[in-house]
LOMIGU-302162 format. One line per 8 residues: number of its first residue (from 1); their letters; for each residue x, y, z of N, C-alpha, C. Coordinates in Angstrom, 2 decimals. Example, Ala and Ser with C-alpha at 12.3 -4.5 7.8 and 13.67 -1.06 7.14 Angstrom:
# LOMIGU-302162
1> AS> 13.19,-5.69,7.80,12.30,-4.50,7.80,13.20,-3.30,7.80 ~ 12.85,-2.25,7.08,13.67,-1.06,7.14,12.90,0.03,7.87
This chain:
# LOMIGU-302162
1> MRRQNAGL> -129.34,5.06,-71.46,-128.04,5.22,-71.37,-127.65,5.77,-72.96 ~ -128.06,5.44,-74.07,-127.85,5.59,-75.46,-127.89,6.86,-75.75 ~ -129.47,7.33,-75.64,-129.71,8.50,-75.43,-128.58,9.90,-74.96 ~ -128.39,9.60,-73.66,-127.69,10.44,-72.98,-126.16,10.57,-73.74 ~ -125.74,9.74,-74.30,-124.02,9.57,-74.88,-124.48,10.30,-76.08 ~ -125.56,9.88,-76.95,-125.67,10.59,-78.32,-125.62,12.20,-77.71 ~ -126.26,12.81,-76.88,-126.65,13.92,-76.24,-125.30,14.76,-75.91 ~ -124.58,13.67,-75.30,-122.96,14.38,-74.57,-122.42,14.61,-75.92
9> GVFVSLCA> -122.30,13.65,-76.97,-121.51,13.57,-77.99,-121.80,15.02,-78.61 ~ -123.03,15.22,-79.00,-123.53,16.61,-79.71,-122.73,17.64,-79.26 ~ -123.14,17.68,-77.38,-122.50,18.96,-76.90,-121.01,19.20,-76.97 ~ -120.41,18.14,-76.94,-118.70,17.69,-76.95,-118.75,18.46,-78.15 ~ -119.08,18.03,-79.62,-118.88,18.62,-80.71,-118.97,20.15,-80.80 ~ -120.19,20.54,-80.23,-120.55,22.05,-80.59,-119.61,23.00,-79.80 ~ -119.55,22.44,-78.43,-118.40,23.24,-77.59,-116.83,23.26,-78.40 ~ -116.54,22.00,-78.92,-115.23,22.22,-79.54,-114.98,22.76,-80.62
17> LGCSSQPG> -116.16,23.35,-81.40,-116.48,24.12,-82.61,-116.64,25.54,-82.09 ~ -117.53,25.83,-81.28,-117.60,27.11,-80.39,-116.52,27.53,-79.69 ~ -116.05,26.83,-78.65,-115.35,27.07,-77.53,-113.51,27.30,-78.13 ~ -113.14,26.72,-79.31,-111.75,26.54,-79.88,-111.98,27.72,-80.84 ~ -113.05,28.25,-81.56,-112.58,29.29,-82.49,-112.56,30.64,-81.68 ~ -111.41,31.60,-82.18,-111.51,32.46,-81.81,-111.41,33.50,-82.80 ~ -111.79,34.87,-82.42,-112.30,35.81,-83.67,-111.01,35.98,-84.42 ~ -111.38,36.11,-85.89,-110.41,36.08,-87.20,-109.67,37.73,-86.85
25> ESDKPPSD> -108.85,38.22,-87.47,-108.18,39.14,-87.41,-109.14,40.32,-87.89 ~ -110.02,40.12,-89.03,-111.11,41.01,-89.43,-112.55,41.22,-88.73 ~ -112.37,40.46,-87.51,-113.24,40.52,-86.77,-113.05,41.62,-85.47 ~ -111.80,41.67,-85.44,-111.28,42.80,-84.38,-111.66,44.07,-85.00 ~ -111.83,44.95,-83.48,-111.46,46.64,-84.00,-110.56,46.91,-84.95 ~ -110.76,48.08,-85.72,-109.56,48.52,-86.64,-108.50,48.95,-85.72 ~ -108.41,49.47,-84.46,-107.43,49.72,-83.83,-107.05,48.75,-83.19 ~ -107.31,47.54,-83.01,-106.66,46.43,-82.72,-105.93,45.69,-83.64
33> QCQDYESA> -106.35,45.79,-85.09,-106.07,45.17,-86.10,-104.59,46.07,-86.16 ~ -104.74,47.40,-86.07,-103.58,48.30,-86.29,-102.16,47.58,-85.29 ~ -102.74,47.54,-84.02,-102.02,47.03,-83.05,-101.12,45.73,-83.06 ~ -102.08,44.62,-83.93,-101.36,43.48,-84.23,-100.23,43.67,-85.56 ~ -100.61,44.63,-86.20,-99.71,44.66,-87.37,-98.31,45.64,-86.59 ~ -98.40,46.42,-85.67,-97.39,47.04,-85.17,-96.62,46.20,-84.52 ~ -97.42,45.51,-83.45,-96.36,44.35,-82.85,-95.99,43.10,-83.88 ~ -96.34,42.97,-84.75,-96.15,42.04,-85.65,-94.55,42.91,-86.44
41> YCAKAVDC> -94.47,44.11,-86.87,-93.62,44.58,-87.42,-92.39,44.61,-86.63 ~ -92.76,45.46,-85.44,-91.66,45.58,-84.52,-90.74,44.27,-84.20 ~ -91.81,43.14,-83.94,-91.07,42.08,-83.23,-90.26,41.46,-84.56 ~ -90.47,41.63,-85.98,-89.91,41.17,-86.61,-88.63,42.23,-87.23 ~ -88.51,43.57,-86.45,-87.35,44.40,-86.85,-86.42,43.90,-85.56 ~ -87.08,43.79,-84.43,-85.94,43.38,-83.55,-85.52,42.06,-83.91 ~ -86.26,41.15,-84.48,-85.45,39.79,-84.54,-84.62,39.93,-85.50 ~ -84.38,40.81,-86.57,-83.54,40.84,-87.59,-82.44,41.76,-87.29
49> AASTDRAD> -82.61,42.75,-86.11,-81.60,43.46,-85.66,-80.18,42.83,-85.12 ~ -79.18,43.18,-85.32,-77.85,42.54,-84.35,-78.34,42.34,-82.92 ~ -77.90,41.50,-82.29,-78.10,41.26,-80.87,-77.97,42.55,-80.17 ~ -76.64,43.34,-80.48,-76.43,44.52,-79.71,-77.39,45.45,-80.23 ~ -78.13,45.65,-81.01,-79.25,46.76,-81.55,-80.79,46.72,-81.27 ~ -81.15,45.41,-80.67,-82.11,45.08,-80.29,-82.95,45.82,-79.69 ~ -82.60,46.47,-78.65,-83.41,47.29,-77.36,-83.73,48.78,-78.37 ~ -82.49,49.19,-78.99,-83.00,50.35,-79.86,-83.60,50.37,-80.72
57> FGETCDFS> -83.73,49.37,-81.53,-84.86,49.11,-82.53,-85.91,48.90,-81.97 ~ -86.46,48.03,-80.89,-87.53,48.01,-80.37,-88.25,49.52,-79.96 ~ -87.38,50.44,-79.15,-87.78,51.74,-78.78,-87.98,52.31,-79.77 ~ -87.44,52.42,-80.91,-87.53,53.13,-81.75,-88.71,52.93,-82.70 ~ -88.84,51.61,-82.95,-89.92,51.14,-83.69,-91.47,51.77,-82.96 ~ -91.64,51.43,-81.68,-92.68,51.75,-80.85,-92.84,53.24,-80.84 ~ -91.79,54.28,-80.82,-92.00,55.28,-80.56,-92.70,55.74,-82.39 ~ -91.95,55.20,-83.47,-92.34,55.86,-84.66,-93.81,55.38,-84.79
65> FRVYLPCK> -94.52,54.39,-84.16,-95.67,54.06,-84.48,-96.56,54.91,-83.66 ~ -96.28,55.40,-82.74,-97.06,56.09,-81.60,-96.92,57.51,-82.28 ~ -96.15,57.96,-82.95,-96.01,59.27,-83.64,-96.56,59.13,-85.07 ~ -96.18,58.25,-85.80,-96.90,58.32,-87.39,-98.06,57.52,-87.60 ~ -98.23,56.51,-86.74,-99.37,55.78,-86.96,-99.78,55.50,-85.47 ~ -100.76,56.20,-84.71,-101.41,56.13,-83.43,-102.64,54.88,-83.25 ~ -102.14,53.89,-83.15,-103.33,52.78,-83.24,-104.62,53.13,-82.92 ~ -104.64,53.53,-81.44,-105.96,54.19,-81.02,-106.94,54.98,-81.80
73> EVTFVATG> -105.98,55.75,-82.67,-106.98,56.64,-83.45,-107.33,56.37,-84.66 ~ -107.07,54.94,-85.29,-107.42,54.39,-86.36,-109.05,53.87,-86.30 ~ -109.50,54.29,-87.60,-110.78,53.84,-87.59,-111.14,52.96,-88.75 ~ -110.34,52.68,-89.42,-110.59,52.05,-90.42,-109.80,51.21,-91.46 ~ -109.44,50.05,-91.34,-109.04,49.48,-92.41,-109.38,49.14,-93.85 ~ -108.31,49.40,-95.01,-108.80,49.47,-95.92,-109.19,47.88,-96.77 ~ -107.92,47.13,-96.61,-108.21,46.02,-96.88,-108.23,45.14,-95.69 ~ -107.98,43.78,-95.82,-108.08,42.61,-94.43,-106.35,42.56,-94.21
81> TQPCLDAI> -106.02,42.69,-92.67,-104.50,42.92,-92.27,-104.01,41.53,-92.12 ~ -104.59,40.65,-92.45,-104.27,38.95,-92.14,-103.34,39.03,-93.30 ~ -103.29,39.22,-94.57,-102.23,39.02,-95.85,-101.18,40.06,-95.42 ~ -101.36,41.19,-94.56,-100.09,41.99,-94.28,-99.27,41.20,-93.03 ~ -99.89,40.45,-92.26,-99.60,39.79,-91.24,-98.57,38.99,-91.70 ~ -98.99,38.05,-92.42,-98.76,37.04,-93.40,-97.17,37.32,-93.78 ~ -97.13,38.54,-94.72,-96.28,38.90,-95.42,-95.02,39.54,-94.44 ~ -95.38,40.23,-93.41,-94.52,40.19,-92.30,-93.56,38.94,-91.77
89> DAIQCSSV> -94.28,38.20,-91.37,-93.46,36.93,-91.02,-92.93,36.46,-92.08 ~ -93.13,36.73,-93.39,-92.37,36.05,-94.41,-91.43,36.47,-94.84 ~ -90.98,37.74,-94.16,-89.66,38.43,-94.50,-88.73,37.75,-93.88 ~ -87.50,37.56,-94.75,-86.18,36.90,-94.24,-85.31,37.98,-93.66 ~ -84.84,37.45,-92.52,-84.05,38.52,-92.02,-82.50,38.65,-92.77 ~ -82.38,37.76,-93.41,-81.14,37.90,-94.42,-81.49,38.70,-95.16 ~ -82.28,39.16,-95.90,-82.52,40.16,-96.84,-82.92,41.59,-96.65 ~ -82.51,41.64,-94.83,-82.67,42.97,-94.18,-81.36,43.41,-94.13
97> PASSFPTT> -80.91,44.80,-94.78,-79.62,45.15,-94.71,-79.23,45.17,-93.18 ~ -77.98,45.22,-92.68,-77.83,45.68,-91.51,-78.08,46.91,-90.97 ~ -78.29,47.12,-89.63,-78.54,48.60,-89.32,-79.83,48.78,-89.84 ~ -80.59,48.33,-90.35,-81.98,48.98,-91.26,-83.18,48.10,-90.80 ~ -84.06,48.73,-90.65,-85.79,48.06,-90.71,-85.97,47.61,-91.69 ~ -86.87,46.29,-91.75,-87.46,45.70,-92.81,-88.30,46.31,-93.58 ~ -88.03,46.31,-94.89,-89.22,47.11,-95.93,-90.28,46.67,-95.60 ~ -91.40,47.48,-95.31,-92.72,47.40,-95.16,-93.23,46.79,-96.39
105> PIACQELF> -93.92,45.60,-96.19,-94.69,44.69,-97.22,-95.65,45.58,-98.18 ~ -95.93,45.55,-99.30,-96.92,45.85,-100.00,-98.23,45.85,-99.46 ~ -98.55,44.65,-98.71,-99.81,44.26,-98.43,-99.99,44.96,-97.12 ~ -99.01,45.78,-96.60,-99.15,46.62,-95.17,-99.31,48.02,-95.52 ~ -99.24,48.61,-97.04,-98.96,50.04,-97.05,-100.18,50.42,-97.30 ~ -100.42,51.76,-96.69,-102.13,52.50,-96.79,-103.23,51.31,-96.33 ~ -102.67,50.67,-95.26,-103.86,49.69,-94.85,-104.78,50.43,-93.60 ~ -103.95,51.40,-93.16,-105.26,51.81,-91.92,-105.29,53.47,-92.20
113> GID> -106.41,53.65,-91.54,-106.92,55.14,-91.78,-107.46,55.98,-90.53 ~ -107.60,56.83,-90.58,-108.30,57.64,-89.27,-109.24,58.40,-90.22 ~ -110.68,58.51,-89.64,-111.70,59.07,-90.27,-111.95,60.72,-89.67
């Protein structure tokens, strides 16, 4: 019985490590990392917009990315995406001028490319 409990404990420990770990941002394909950036940036823009402007900000942001950075075409990431996502998360809406989009963090600039 003791041997079975030890085996079960090892199995549960391994499953906890393996089952709970999700792929990190850098493990994702470049197009998915780009999509994560777009989603995070547009969500922050909408959060910082006046309540009456949120729908327009969301549509404008999504449209701009489809035109200027089509994520499905992105083939490489220059550096890690996680610092960019962290920088977006750190944007304080109080520092975003009314009726404006947040300034793109430096960690996000020139991050994605198309071969």
